[in-house]
C-alpha positions as CSV (number, residue, x, y, z in Angstrom):
1,M,116.5,-58.0,81.9
2,P,115.1,-55.8,79.1
3,L,114.4,-52.1,79.2
4,L,111.7,-52.3,76.6
5,L,108.9,-54.9,76.0
6,C,107.0,-54.8,72.7
7,L,103.8,-56.6,72.0
8,E,102.0,-57.1,68.7
9,N,101.5,-59.4,65.7
10,P,104.7,-61.1,64.3
11,L,104.4,-61.4,60.5
12,L,106.5,-62.5,57.6
13,D,106.5,-59.6,55.0
14,V,106.1,-60.7,51.4
15,Q,107.0,-57.6,49.5
16,A,107.3,-56.7,45.8
17,F,107.2,-53.8,43.5
18,G,103.8,-53.6,41.9
19,T,101.6,-51.5,39.6
20,E,98.2,-49.7,39.9
21,A,96.8,-52.7,38.1
22,L,98.0,-55.0,40.8
23,L,96.5,-52.8,43.5
24,S,93.2,-52.7,41.6
25,K,93.2,-56.5,41.2
26,Y,93.1,-56.9,45.0
27,D,91.1,-53.7,45.7
28,L,94.0,-52.1,47.6
29,K,95.0,-48.4,48.0
30,A,98.4,-47.1,47.4
31,N,99.3,-46.1,50.9
32,D,97.0,-48.1,53.2
33,A,96.9,-51.1,55.5
34,I,94.1,-53.7,55.7
35,L,93.4,-57.1,57.1
36,A,93.1,-59.8,54.4
37,E,89.7,-61.1,53.4
38,E,89.0,-64.2,51.3
39,S,89.4,-62.2,48.1
40,H,93.0,-61.4,49.1
41,K,94.2,-64.9,50.0
42,S,96.0,-65.4,46.6
43,I,98.1,-62.2,46.9
44,F,101.0,-63.9,48.7
45,D,101.6,-66.6,46.0
46,D,100.9,-63.9,43.3
47,L,103.7,-61.7,44.7
48,I,106.1,-64.6,45.1
49,N,105.4,-66.3,41.7
50,N,104.8,-63.3,39.5
51,H,106.4,-60.2,41.0
52,S,109.8,-61.4,42.4
53,A,108.8,-60.9,46.0
54,E,111.3,-60.9,48.8
55,T,110.5,-62.1,52.3
56,T,111.6,-60.4,55.5
57,A,110.6,-60.2,59.2
58,G,107.7,-57.8,59.7
59,G,104.9,-56.8,62.0
60,G,104.9,-53.3,63.3
61,A,106.0,-53.7,66.8
62,Q,108.5,-56.4,65.8
63,N,110.1,-53.9,63.4
64,T,110.0,-51.3,66.3
65,A,111.7,-53.7,68.7
66,R,114.5,-54.3,66.2
67,G,114.8,-50.6,65.6
68,A,115.0,-49.8,69.3
69,Q,117.6,-52.5,69.8
70,Y,119.7,-51.0,67.0
71,L,120.3,-48.0,69.3
72,L,120.4,-49.7,72.7
73,P,122.9,-51.8,74.6
74,P,122.7,-55.6,74.1
75,D,119.7,-57.5,75.5
76,S,117.6,-54.4,76.0
77,V,114.5,-55.4,74.1
78,V,112.1,-58.3,74.2
79,Y,109.3,-59.0,71.8
80,I,106.1,-61.0,72.4
81,G,103.5,-62.3,69.9
82,C,102.1,-65.5,68.5
83,V,103.6,-67.6,65.6
84,G,102.9,-71.0,64.1
85,R,105.2,-74.0,64.2
86,D,106.8,-73.5,60.8
87,S,109.7,-72.2,58.8
88,Y,108.2,-68.7,58.7
89,A,108.5,-68.6,62.5
90,D,112.1,-69.8,62.2
91,T,112.8,-66.9,59.9
92,L,111.3,-64.4,62.4
93,R,113.4,-65.9,65.2
94,A,116.6,-65.7,63.2
95,S,115.8,-62.0,62.4
96,C,115.2,-61.2,66.0
97,K,118.4,-63.0,67.1
98,Q,120.4,-61.2,64.5
99,A,119.0,-57.8,65.8
100,G,119.7,-58.8,69.4
101,V,116.0,-58.9,70.3
102,R,114.8,-61.6,72.6
103,A,111.7,-63.2,71.1
104,E,109.2,-64.8,73.5
105,Y,106.7,-66.2,71.1
106,L,103.5,-68.1,71.9
107,V,103.5,-71.1,69.4
108,D,100.1,-72.0,68.0
109,E,100.0,-75.6,66.8
110,T,97.1,-75.2,64.4
111,H,97.7,-72.0,62.5
112,P,100.5,-70.9,60.3
113,T,102.7,-67.8,61.0
114,G,101.0,-64.7,59.8
115,R,102.0,-63.0,56.5
116,C,101.8,-59.4,55.2
117,G,101.7,-58.7,51.5
118,V,103.5,-55.5,50.7
119,V,102.9,-53.9,47.3
120,I,105.3,-51.1,46.6
121,T,104.2,-48.5,44.0
122,G,106.5,-45.5,43.6
123,K,107.2,-44.2,47.1
124,N,104.0,-45.8,48.5
125,R,103.3,-49.1,50.1
126,S,100.1,-51.0,50.5
127,L,99.9,-53.6,53.3
128,C,97.5,-56.6,53.2
129,T,97.8,-58.8,56.3
130,D,96.7,-62.4,56.9
131,L,97.2,-62.7,60.7
132,G,97.3,-66.5,60.8
133,A,98.7,-67.5,64.2
134,A,99.2,-63.9,65.3
135,N,95.4,-63.7,65.6
136,H,95.5,-66.4,68.3
137,Y,97.6,-64.7,71.0
138,K,96.3,-65.3,74.5
139,L,96.5,-63.3,77.7
140,E,97.4,-66.5,79.5
141,H,100.8,-66.5,77.7
142,L,101.6,-63.0,79.0
143,Q,100.5,-64.0,82.5
144,Q,102.7,-67.1,82.7
145,P,105.2,-66.6,85.6
146,A,108.3,-66.7,83.4
147,I,106.8,-64.1,80.9
148,W,105.3,-61.9,83.6
149,E,108.7,-61.8,85.3
150,I,110.0,-60.2,82.1
151,V,107.0,-57.8,82.1
152,E,107.8,-56.7,85.7
153,S,111.5,-56.2,84.9
154,A,110.9,-53.9,81.8
155,Q,110.6,-50.2,82.2
156,I,108.8,-49.3,79.0
157,Y,105.9,-51.1,77.3
158,F,105.1,-50.6,73.6
159,V,101.9,-52.0,72.0
160,G,101.2,-51.7,68.3
161,G,97.6,-50.8,67.6
162,Y,97.2,-53.9,65.4
163,H,97.2,-56.0,68.5
164,L,93.8,-54.6,69.4
165,T,92.4,-56.8,66.6
166,V,93.8,-59.8,68.4
167,C,94.0,-59.6,72.2
168,P,93.0,-56.2,73.7
169,D,93.1,-57.8,77.2
170,A,96.9,-58.3,76.8
171,A,97.4,-54.6,75.8
172,L,95.2,-53.5,78.7
173,A,97.2,-55.7,81.1
174,L,100.4,-54.0,80.1
175,A,98.8,-50.5,80.2
176,Q,97.5,-51.1,83.7
177,E,100.8,-52.5,84.9
178,A,102.6,-49.4,83.6
179,A,100.2,-47.0,85.3
180,S,100.3,-48.9,88.7
181,K,104.2,-49.0,88.7
182,N,104.7,-45.5,87.1
183,K,106.4,-47.1,84.0
184,V,106.1,-45.8,80.4
185,F,103.2,-47.1,78.3
186,A,103.5,-46.2,74.6
187,M,101.1,-47.1,71.8
188,S,100.8,-46.6,68.1
189,L,97.6,-46.1,66.1
190,S,99.1,-48.3,63.4
191,A,96.5,-47.9,60.6
192,P,93.5,-45.7,59.7
193,F,91.0,-48.5,60.3
194,I,92.1,-49.2,63.9
195,P,90.5,-46.1,65.5
196,I,87.3,-46.8,63.6
197,A,86.8,-50.5,63.4
198,F,88.4,-51.1,66.8
199,K,87.4,-47.9,68.5
200,D,86.1,-49.5,71.8
201,A,89.3,-51.5,72.3
202,L,91.5,-48.4,71.6
203,D,89.4,-46.2,73.9
204,Q,90.0,-48.7,76.7
205,T,93.7,-48.1,76.5
206,E,93.4,-44.4,76.0
207,P,93.7,-43.3,79.7
208,Y,97.1,-45.2,80.0
209,W,98.9,-43.6,77.0
210,D,102.1,-41.9,78.0
211,Y,103.1,-41.7,74.3
212,I,100.6,-42.1,71.5
213,I,102.1,-42.3,68.0
214,G,100.5,-42.1,64.6
215,N,100.8,-40.6,61.1
216,E,98.5,-37.9,59.7
217,S,95.9,-40.3,58.2
218,E,95.7,-42.3,61.4
219,A,95.3,-39.2,63.5
220,Q,92.6,-37.9,61.2
221,S,90.8,-41.2,61.3
222,W,90.9,-41.0,65.2
223,A,89.4,-37.6,65.0
224,Q,86.7,-38.8,62.7
225,A,85.9,-41.7,65.0
226,H,85.6,-39.4,68.0
227,N,83.5,-36.7,66.3
228,L,86.3,-34.2,66.5
229,E,85.3,-32.0,63.5
230,T,88.8,-31.1,62.2
231,D,91.5,-32.5,60.0
232,D,94.0,-30.1,61.4
233,I,97.0,-32.1,62.7
234,P,98.2,-29.7,65.4
235,T,94.6,-29.5,66.8
236,I,94.3,-33.3,66.9
237,A,97.7,-33.7,68.6
238,E,96.7,-31.2,71.3
239,H,93.4,-33.0,71.8
240,L,95.1,-36.4,72.1
241,A,97.6,-35.1,74.5
242,N,95.1,-33.7,76.9
243,L,92.6,-36.5,77.1
244,P,92.0,-37.8,80.7
245,K,94.9,-39.8,82.0
246,A,95.2,-42.5,84.6
247,N,98.9,-42.0,85.7
248,T,99.1,-38.3,86.4
249,Q,102.8,-38.6,87.4
250,R,103.7,-38.5,83.8
251,P,102.5,-36.1,81.1
252,R,101.2,-37.5,77.9
253,V,103.0,-36.9,74.6
254,A,101.1,-37.2,71.3
255,L,103.3,-37.5,68.2
256,I,102.0,-37.3,64.6
257,T,104.4,-38.0,61.8
258,Q,103.7,-36.5,58.3
259,G,106.0,-38.2,55.9
260,S,108.5,-35.7,54.6
261,S,106.8,-32.9,56.5
262,P,107.7,-32.1,60.1
263,T,106.6,-34.3,63.0
264,I,104.0,-32.5,65.2
265,F,103.9,-33.2,68.9
266,A,101.9,-31.9,71.9
267,I,102.4,-32.4,75.6
268,S,99.5,-32.5,78.1
269,G,99.2,-29.4,80.2
270,I,101.3,-27.3,77.9
271,P,99.3,-25.1,75.5
272,G,100.1,-25.4,71.8
273,Y,102.3,-27.7,69.9
274,K,105.8,-28.0,68.5
275,H,107.2,-29.4,65.3
276,I,110.5,-31.0,64.3
277,P,111.6,-31.2,60.7
278,V,112.5,-34.7,59.3
279,R,115.9,-35.5,57.6
280,S,116.0,-34.3,54.1
281,I,116.3,-37.0,51.5
282,S,116.1,-37.0,47.7
283,G,113.5,-39.2,45.9
284,T,116.3,-41.2,44.2
285,E,117.6,-42.3,47.6
286,I,114.3,-43.7,48.8
287,I,114.0,-47.5,48.1
288,D,111.1,-48.5,50.3
289,T,109.0,-46.7,52.9
290,T,107.7,-49.9,54.5
291,G,108.3,-49.7,58.2
292,A,109.3,-46.0,58.3
293,G,106.9,-45.4,61.1
294,D,108.1,-48.4,63.0
295,A,111.7,-47.2,62.7
296,F,110.6,-43.8,64.0
297,A,108.8,-45.4,67.0
298,G,111.8,-47.8,67.7
299,A,114.4,-45.0,67.8
300,L,112.0,-42.7,69.7
301,L,111.6,-45.4,72.4
302,A,115.4,-45.9,72.5
303,G,115.8,-42.2,73.2
304,I,113.2,-42.4,75.9
305,A,115.0,-45.4,77.4
306,K,118.2,-43.5,77.4
307,E,116.4,-40.5,79.1
308,E,117.2,-38.2,76.2
309,P,115.3,-34.9,75.8
310,L,112.1,-35.4,73.9
311,E,113.3,-33.4,70.9
312,T,116.4,-35.6,70.7
313,A,114.4,-38.8,70.9
314,I,112.2,-37.5,68.1
315,D,115.2,-36.7,66.0
316,M,116.6,-40.2,66.7
317,G,113.3,-41.5,65.3
318,H,113.7,-39.3,62.1
319,W,117.3,-40.5,61.8
320,L,116.5,-44.2,61.9
321,A,113.5,-43.8,59.5
322,Y,115.9,-41.9,57.2
323,L,118.2,-44.9,57.2
324,G,115.4,-47.5,57.0
325,I,113.7,-46.0,53.8
326,Q,117.0,-46.5,52.0
327,Q,116.7,-50.3,52.6
328,M,114.4,-52.8,51.1
329,G,111.8,-53.8,53.6
330,P,111.6,-52.8,57.3
331,N,115.4,-53.3,57.8
332,Y,118.3,-51.2,59.2
333,P,121.8,-51.0,57.7
334,L,124.6,-53.2,58.8
335,P,127.1,-52.8,60.2
336,K,125.3,-50.6,62.7
337,Q,125.6,-46.9,62.3
338,S,125.8,-44.4,65.2
339,Y,123.1,-41.8,65.7
340,T,124.2,-38.3,64.7
341,P,122.0,-35.3,65.6
342,A,120.5,-33.3,62.8
């Protein structure tokens, strides 16, 4: 049975190199993530027909699941989400199978598998997501005896923040199960709009975080939503770490990545913060930063599962992100490489 269970929105990434004009056409920002509205519906065909788009398995926690499995023994990771009954879902299943991840999808008969348009401009990526079937995940799927048996066997739960737009009750069910059984519950903020537009749902999960992961813009968005009048990343990390916590048997760790700058982390009950530098890489080596944060989270969780020291687990995250940004899309090099400390 798995060590790690991941829950979020399975998507097929449709990614292409674009221009400022393409971003402007769809009112997108160069390094952002949004949910598609009616004005964005044509972006997927546009990318495929006019910008030589490639398709690959995506969705934050699905990328994270594949990243964690990259570093863990076989059959260590299971991924849960909702897909349609279509060829896109078959592509996602094949990707999970190749990575060694067990996919336990709820299949929605009336909606297509979700897609994420990825526009790459320079070293930035803009994500525009049409959730499709992913938007119809139901708590009842998680509660089925066969699925809940998997939940009970796993030792670590990871929920991507995007799932709060879909089924907050499922995220909360995992959070409460973790707290009651002294298991690890980790969550990502996922995008700057999550702490603002879905503040109440995020706040419900807050007492259960053992690990909360975000980048600097997501952390600053959280601070803004909670009237924390600072943009200072270390201050925000310390505040996140020391919020009230349900399971006091475990400290909380707040981790904030900053691109090429060091990752900041704070631990509840320990004054101050620490930072760990990322792997150095030249601009010419970077192909695509899509999924870098997911890679970081995946390898971090693998390190936690292996009971590595926190600093080592963070460095594992940096290592996999370093490998991932040298690939097109949220992918990891094959044949598998072995982690080497910085």
